[in-house]
C-alpha positions in Angstrom: 99.2 52.3 25.2 98.6 50.8 28.4 100.6 48.1 30.0 99.9 45.3 33.3 102.4 44.3 35.1 105.6 45.2 33.1 108.3 42.5 33.6 112.3 43.3 33.2 113.5 41.1 30.9 116.8 40.7 29.3 118.3 42.1 26.3 117.7 39.1 24.1 114.5 38.5 25.0 113.3 41.9 24.8 112.9 42.7 21.5 111.7 41.8 18.3 113.4 43.5 15.6 111.6 43.8 12.9 109.1 41.9 10.3 110.1 41.2 6.5 108.0 43.8 4.9 109.6 44.8 2.0 112.9 45.0 4.5 111.7 47.4 7.0 108.9 47.9 9.1 109.3 47.8 12.9 107.3 44.9 14.6 108.3 45.5 18.1 110.4 48.1 20.6 112.0 48.1 23.8 109.3 49.9 25.4 105.6 50.4 24.9 105.4 53.6 22.8 102.6 55.1 20.3 102.8 54.3 16.4 103.2 56.3 13.9 99.6 57.1 13.1 98.1 55.2 10.4 94.4 54.8 11.1 92.5 51.4 10.2 89.7 52.6 10.1 90.7 55.3 7.4 92.7 53.1 5.4 90.7 49.6 5.1 87.0 49.9 6.5 84.4 51.1 4.7 82.1 53.6 6.1 79.3 50.8 6.0 81.9 48.3 8.2 80.0 48.7 11.6 81.5 45.4 13.4 83.8 46.8 16.6 80.2 48.9 17.1 81.4 52.2 17.6 84.3 54.7 16.3 87.4 53.3 17.6 88.6 56.8 19.0 85.8 56.5 21.1 86.0 52.7 22.2 85.8 52.6 26.0 88.9 51.5 27.6 88.5 47.0 28.2 89.1 46.9 31.8 91.4 49.3 34.0 94.7 50.1 34.2 95.6 49.5 37.7 94.4 45.7 37.6 97.1 42.9 37.9 95.2 40.8 35.3 94.4 40.8 31.8 90.9 41.7 31.5 90.3 39.1 28.2 91.2 35.6 29.3 92.9 34.3 26.3 92.9 30.5 25.4 93.7 27.8 22.3 92.6 24.9 22.4 91.3 22.1 20.2 94.5 21.7 18.3 96.0 19.2 16.4 99.1 17.6 18.2 100.4 16.7 14.5 100.4 18.3 11.5 101.4 16.5 8.4 102.8 18.8 5.7 100.3 19.4 2.9 97.6 17.6 4.2 95.2 20.7 4.0 93.6 22.5 6.9 94.2 21.9 10.6 91.9 23.9 13.1 91.6 25.1 16.8 89.9 27.9 18.7 90.6 30.8 20.4 88.3 31.7 23.3 88.2 35.5 24.4 86.9 35.7 27.9 85.7 39.2 29.2 86.1 39.2 32.9 84.5 42.4 32.9 81.3 44.0 33.4 81.5 45.9 30.5 81.3 45.0 26.7 84.6 45.1 25.5 84.9 46.3 21.8 87.2 46.7 18.6 89.0 43.1 20.0 91.8 41.8 17.3 93.5 38.8 18.4 97.3 38.8 17.4 98.8 35.0 16.7 103.0 34.3 17.0 104.1 30.5 15.7 107.6 29.8 17.4 109.7 26.9 15.4 112.2 25.0 17.5 114.4 24.7 14.5 114.6 26.5 11.2 112.7 26.0 8.1 109.0 27.3 9.0 108.7 30.3 7.2 105.6 32.7 6.7 105.1 31.5 2.6 104.3 28.1 3.8 102.2 28.5 6.1 98.4 29.5 5.6 96.2 31.1 8.6 92.6 32.1 8.6 89.5 32.5 11.3 85.9 32.4 10.6 83.9 35.0 10.3 80.2 34.5 11.6 78.2 37.4 10.0 79.9 36.8 6.7 79.7 33.2 6.6 82.9 32.3 5.2 86.8 32.5 6.4 88.9 34.9 6.4 92.6 35.0 5.4 95.3 36.6 8.1 98.9 38.1 6.6 101.3 36.6 8.0 104.9 38.4 8.7 108.3 37.2 9.8 110.1 38.6 12.2 114.3 38.6 12.5 113.9 36.1 15.1 111.8 33.8 13.0 108.5 34.3 14.6 105.8 34.3 12.1 103.0 37.0 13.3 99.3 37.1 12.3 96.8 40.0 13.1 93.2 39.4 13.0 92.7 42.4 10.6 90.5 43.3 8.0 87.6 44.6 9.7 86.6 46.3 12.7 87.5 43.4 15.6 85.5 41.5 17.8 83.2 42.9 20.4 83.1 40.4 23.9 80.1 41.3 26.0 80.4 41.7 29.6 81.1 38.0 31.3 80.6 36.5 27.7 83.2 34.4 25.7 83.6 35.0 22.0 85.4 31.4 20.5 87.2 32.2 17.1 87.3 29.5 15.0 91.2 29.0 13.2 92.4 27.0 10.5 96.2 26.4 9.4 98.1 24.7 7.0 101.4 23.7 6.0 102.6 23.6 2.3 104.5 20.4 1.2 108.1 20.6 1.9 107.8 22.0 5.1 110.3 20.2 7.2 110.2 19.0 10.6 109.9 20.5 13.5 108.0 21.5 16.6 105.8 24.6 16.4 104.5 26.9 19.8 101.4 28.9 19.2 100.4 31.8 21.2 98.0 34.2 21.5 98.1 38.1 22.2 95.1 40.1 22.2 94.9 43.4 21.4 92.2 46.5 22.2 92.2 49.2 19.0 91.6 53.0 19.7 92.6 54.6 16.6 96.3 55.3 16.3 96.7 53.4 19.8 95.4 50.8 21.7 95.9 48.4 24.8 97.3 44.9 24.8 94.0 43.3 27.1 95.1 39.6 26.8 97.5 36.8 26.3 97.2 33.0 25.9 99.6 30.1 27.1 101.3 27.8 24.7 99.7 25.5 22.6 102.5 23.1 20.5 101.9 20.9 17.8 104.7 18.7 15.8 105.3 19.2 12.2 105.5 16.3 10.3 107.4 15.9 6.9 106.2 13.8 4.0 103.2 13.2 1.5 99.6 14.7 2.9 96.7 13.3 2.9 93.8 15.0 0.6 91.8 18.3 2.2 88.9 17.8 3.2 88.3 21.8 2.8 89.9 23.7 -0.7 92.9 25.4 0.0 92.6 29.3 -1.2 95.0 31.1 -2.8 97.4 32.6 -0.4 96.3 36.5 0.4 98.6 39.2 -1.3 97.1 42.4 0.3 94.5 43.1 3.1 92.0 41.1 3.2 88.5 43.2 2.2 86.3 43.9 4.8 82.7 43.0 5.3 79.9 43.9 7.6 80.0 42.8 11.1 81.9 39.9 11.7 81.0 39.5 15.6 81.0 35.8 16.7 78.2 35.0 19.2 78.7 35.5 22.8 78.4 32.7 25.2 76.9 33.4 28.1 78.5 33.8 31.3 78.8 30.6 33.2 78.8 28.6 30.4 82.1 26.2 29.6 83.5 26.6 26.4 83.4 23.6 23.8 85.5 20.7 24.0 85.3 21.2 27.8 87.7 18.1 28.8 90.8 19.8 27.2 93.7 21.3 28.9 93.3 25.0 29.1 95.5 27.5 28.3 94.4 30.7 29.8 97.2 33.2 30.1 97.0 36.1 32.9 100.2 37.5 33.2 101.8 40.5 31.8 100.6 42.4 29.2 103.6 42.9 27.4 104.3 39.6 27.1 102.7 36.8 25.1 104.8 34.1 25.6 108.3 32.2 26.5 109.3 30.0 23.5 112.4 28.7 22.0 112.7 32.1 20.5 112.7 33.4 24.1 109.9 36.1 25.9 108.3 37.9 22.8 107.8 41.3 24.2 105.1 43.5 22.2 105.2 47.0 21.6 103.9 49.6 19.1 104.6 47.4 16.6 102.1 45.2 16.4 99.4 47.9 16.9 101.0 49.2 13.7 100.3 45.3 12.0 96.8 46.5 13.0 96.8 50.0 11.7 98.8 50.3 8.7 98.7 48.4 5.4 100.6 45.9 4.0 102.2 44.1 1.3 103.3 40.5 1.1 107.0 40.1 2.0 109.5 39.1 -1.0 109.4 35.3 -0.8 112.8 34.6 0.7 115.5 32.1 -1.7 115.5 28.4 -0.6 
């Protein structure tokens, strides 16, 4: 795994110890390491799934290891300032902008939710992203770390293709179950280019925050689907249309949260700096089961 401008951070901030997947499964490590081979293509993707455009083992590296900044500029925008629990879905967008001169294949965003206070658990959160080709929303399987961060990989397909100089905007939506306590939540996005059983960190966003308001919510404009209990089933080619170079993303008046820092860190929140190691790639490459719900 390639890293760029890695920072030396304190031990308390340098590790996400585990994800709650049947009581085990590491989600991050103290330094970049190769994950245990378990190719996603072999376990999840059917032969006809051509999204990502080329075999993972032969995908060209996105950017150069010597570059001081991320090749994929990542921006979260358009989200709500307040989310009332039980009120249905609330939307925002994740922009993936390729700053290189070559197309980047097999790009997977990874969203991390960090709450200021306890009470936000993965069983209370529903997260989805929009598949343009299939014309439907795809569920994101969420996992919770020992530090109470909630991590979701945009998985179940071969990844997005981001053209040289272009922008792919991924529509994302989130809902919170009734009963979720009031809180302040920080959202960060990391971006991974998967390459077989290995991969590179190629992007990271800044912070996007919203306030969780407890109480009875209004009726959602969209039906809330059942929570996924297994890997989302892949389909054809979920590659969004690219925005030509030089064209600003939608909602242009909003505050940009583009990140261009070191590849190993995707955000600094209440839980400290989140360092990504081989474990998040393991989320991309292994089949996952839903964690057992914790007692309330």
